[in-house]
C-alpha positions in Angstrom: 0.0 0.0 0.0 2.8 2.4 0.9 4.6 1.5 -2.4 1.4 2.3 -4.3 1.1 5.7 -2.6 4.7 6.5 -3.4 4.2 5.6 -7.0 1.1 7.7 -7.2 2.9 10.7 -5.7 5.8 10.3 -8.1 3.4 10.0 -11.0 1.5 13.2 -10.0 4.7 15.1 -9.5 6.0 13.9 -12.9 2.8 14.8 -14.6 2.9 18.3 -13.0 6.5 18.7 -14.2 5.6 17.6 -17.7 2.7 20.0 -17.9 4.9 23.0 -16.8 7.6 22.1 -19.2 5.2 21.6 -22.0 3.5 25.0 -21.4 6.9 26.7 -21.2 8.1 25.1 -24.4 4.8 25.8 -26.3 4.8 29.5 -25.2 8.4 30.2 -26.1 8.1 28.2 -29.3 4.9 29.9 -30.4 6.3 33.4 -29.8 9.6 32.7 -31.6 7.9 30.9 -34.6 5.5 33.8 -35.1 8.1 36.6 -34.5 11.4 35.5 -35.9 10.3 35.4 -39.5 9.3 39.1 -39.3 12.6 40.2 -37.9 14.7 42.2 -40.4 17.6 44.6 -40.4 15.2 47.3 -41.7 12.8 46.8 -38.8 15.6 47.0 -36.2 17.4 50.1 -37.7 14.6 52.4 -38.8 12.1 54.7 -37.2 8.4 54.3 -37.9 6.9 56.8 -40.3 3.1 57.3 -40.6 3.6 59.2 -43.8 5.1 56.3 -45.7 3.3 53.7 -43.5 6.6 52.0 -42.5 7.3 50.3 -39.2 10.6 50.4 -37.3 11.6 49.8 -33.7 14.9 51.5 -33.5 13.5 54.3 -31.2 11.9 51.7 -29.0 15.2 49.8 -28.6 17.0 53.0 -27.7 14.3 54.1 -25.3 14.5 50.7 -23.6 18.2 51.1 -23.2 18.0 54.6 -21.9 15.3 53.8 -19.3 17.1 50.7 -18.1 20.5 52.5 -17.7 18.9 55.4 -15.8 16.9 53.1 -13.5 19.8 50.8 -12.8 22.1 53.7 -12.0 19.6 54.9 -9.4 18.3 51.7 -7.9 21.6 49.9 -7.3 23.2 52.4 -4.9 19.9 52.9 -3.1 19.0 49.2 -2.8 22.5 47.9 -1.9 23.1 50.8 0.5 19.8 50.2 2.3 20.5 46.4 2.5 24.0 47.0 3.9 22.6 49.5 6.5 19.8 47.1 7.6 22.0 44.1 7.9 25.3 45.6 9.2 24.5 48.8 11.0 20.9 48.8 12.2 20.4 47.8 15.8 16.6 48.2 16.2 15.3 44.8 15.3 11.7 45.9 15.3 12.5 48.7 12.8 14.4 46.3 10.6 11.5 43.8 10.7 9.0 46.5 9.8 11.1 47.6 6.8 11.5 44.0 5.6 7.8 43.4 5.9 7.1 46.6 4.0 9.6 45.7 1.3 8.0 42.2 0.8 4.6 43.9 0.6 5.7 46.3 -2.0 7.2 43.5 -4.1 3.8 41.9 -4.4 1.9 45.1 -5.5 0.7 45.0 -9.1 2.8 47.1 -11.5 -0.2 49.0 -12.7 -0.5 50.6 -9.2 3.1 51.7 -9.5 2.2 53.3 -12.8 -0.7 55.2 -11.3 1.5 56.5 -8.4 4.3 57.4 -10.9 1.8 59.3 -13.0 0.5 61.2 -10.0 4.0 62.0 -8.6 6.7 61.9 -11.2 4.7 62.7 -14.4 3.1 65.7 -12.7 6.5 67.0 -11.7 8.5 66.1 -14.9 5.8 65.5 -17.5 5.3 62.3 -19.5 9.0 61.3 -20.2 11.5 58.5 -19.9 12.9 59.9 -16.7 9.5 59.6 -15.0 9.3 56.0 -16.2 12.8 55.3 -14.9 11.9 56.7 -11.4 8.8 54.6 -11.4 10.9 51.5 -12.2 13.3 52.5 -9.4 10.5 52.5 -6.9 9.2 49.2 -8.2 12.5 47.4 -8.2 14.0 48.9 -5.0 12.4 46.3 -2.7 13.6 43.5 -4.8 17.2 44.7 -5.0 17.2 45.5 -1.3 15.8 42.2 -0.2 18.0 40.2 -2.6 21.1 41.9 -1.4 20.1 41.6 2.3 19.6 37.9 2.0 22.9 37.6 0.2 24.6 39.5 3.1 23.1 37.0 5.6 24.9 34.1 3.9 28.3 35.5 4.8 29.4 33.6 8.0 29.7 35.8 11.1 33.1 34.3 11.8 34.5 36.2 8.7 33.4 39.5 10.3 34.8 38.6 13.7 38.1 37.5 12.2 38.5 40.8 10.3 37.6 42.7 13.5 40.1 40.7 15.4 42.8 41.8 12.9 42.0 45.5 13.7 39.8 46.3 10.6 37.1 48.9 11.0 33.4 48.4 10.3 33.4 49.8 6.8 36.6 48.1 5.8 35.2 44.8 6.9 32.0 45.4 4.8 34.0 46.5 1.8 36.7 43.9 1.8 35.1 40.8 3.5 31.3 41.0 3.5 30.5 42.3 0.0 33.0 40.2 -1.8 31.7 37.1 0.0 28.1 37.7 -1.3 28.7 39.4 -4.6 27.3 36.5 -6.6 23.8 36.9 -5.0 23.9 40.7 -5.4 24.9 40.5 -9.1 22.2 37.9 -9.8 19.5 40.0 -8.1 20.6 43.0 -10.1 20.5 41.1 -13.4 17.0 39.7 -12.7 15.9 43.3 -11.8 17.1 44.4 -15.3 15.0 41.6 -16.8 11.9 42.9 -15.0 12.6 46.4 -16.2 13.0 45.3 -19.8 9.7 43.5 -19.8 7.7 46.1 -17.8 4.8 47.8 -19.7 1.9 48.6 -17.3 3.9 51.1 -15.2 5.4 52.8 -18.2 2.1 53.2 -20.0 1.2 56.0 -17.6 4.6 57.6 -17.2 6.9 57.2 -20.2 4.5 57.8 -23.0 4.1 56.3 -26.5 6.3 58.4 -28.8 8.5 56.7 -31.4 11.1 59.4 -32.0 14.9 59.1 -32.1 16.7 61.0 -29.4 20.1 60.9 -27.7 20.4 59.8 -24.1 19.9 63.1 -22.3 17.3 64.4 -24.7 15.4 61.1 -24.6 15.2 61.1 -20.8 13.3 64.4 -20.9 11.1 63.3 -23.8 8.1 61.0 -24.2 9.1 57.6 -25.5 7.9 54.0 -25.9 10.0 51.1 -24.8 9.8 47.7 -26.5 7.1 46.4 -24.2 5.0 49.5 -24.7 5.6 49.4 -28.4 4.4 45.8 -28.4 1.1 46.9 -26.8 0.7 49.8 -29.2 1.4 47.8 -32.4 -0.8 44.9 -31.2 -3.8 47.3 -30.9 -3.0 49.6 -33.8 -4.7 48.7 -37.2 -2.6 48.9 -40.3 -0.2 46.8 -42.4 2.8 45.4 -40.7 1.6 46.2 -37.2 0.8 42.7 -36.0 4.0 41.4 -37.6 6.0 44.1 -35.7 4.2 43.1 -32.5 5.2 39.5 -32.8 8.8 40.5 -33.8 9.0 42.6 -30.6 7.6 39.7 -28.6 10.3 37.5 -30.0 13.0 40.1 -29.1 11.7 40.4 -25.5 11.5 36.6 -25.2 15.1 36.2 -26.4 16.2 39.0 -24.0 14.5 37.3 -21.1 16.1 34.0 -21.8 19.5 35.7 -22.2 19.2 37.7 -18.9 18.1 34.6 -17.0 21.0 32.6 -18.5 23.4 35.4 -17.7 22.2 35.4 -14.1 22.8 31.7 -13.8 26.2 31.9 -15.4 27.4 34.8 -13.3 26.3 33.1 -10.1 28.0 29.9 -11.1 31.2 31.8 -12.0 31.4 33.6 -8.7 30.8 30.3 -6.8 33.5 28.6 -8.7 35.9 31.5 -8.1 35.1 31.5 -4.4 35.8 27.7 -4.2 39.2 28.3 -5.7 
């Protein structure tokens, strides 16, 4: 009887695993099969023109790059600094627990709510622009970066800190030369995954960054309205006209490929740091 129950459990777990794998493969395969045939050099290197009815996603690629660079440049110092303070300097355990609970709660809030808050705060101050969208992404990803870094800091053994203190090192020197190098793999992995979330975000940017498909440089683009790849996918999927649906599937294939590359990069970076630490 016990053997039959074990076989039933193994069968159910195997069936659940097979269903998940099949869904993932079907989703990725469908998007790539529908999108890759429509990818072309012209689509990637031209701007859309409604006068000639041509479709191009070069402005959307650049806007995605601009907004990710701006958001990462702001969220990394804030998130890592907050995690280091909470784990290494803060002494009030109740305050630390309250902040951790608030961060976990913010991580589960739907992104559309962040978009509404960003519209009411950042868009009213700066207008509908990429900088407003980047600040919204900072607020959205700050809890994730902070909690990921904090959990990585907790994996460093306390004996490492005590040994460094015993050698006469100061608090900041211990953090900079012992603690952070000991957990850099988790920190980098969390940052890479946050970049993946920024690249695929659309709901929060619909209210803050705008829909424009114009070419700008970095500084001009941050102060101007612009559509990222995910927002452009939404626009082209709803917009009637020749080539719009094909462009939407092409963007979906690009986003899918970027997601796979980012997840693979996170895994490889984590493995490389662990192998280096073992040596």
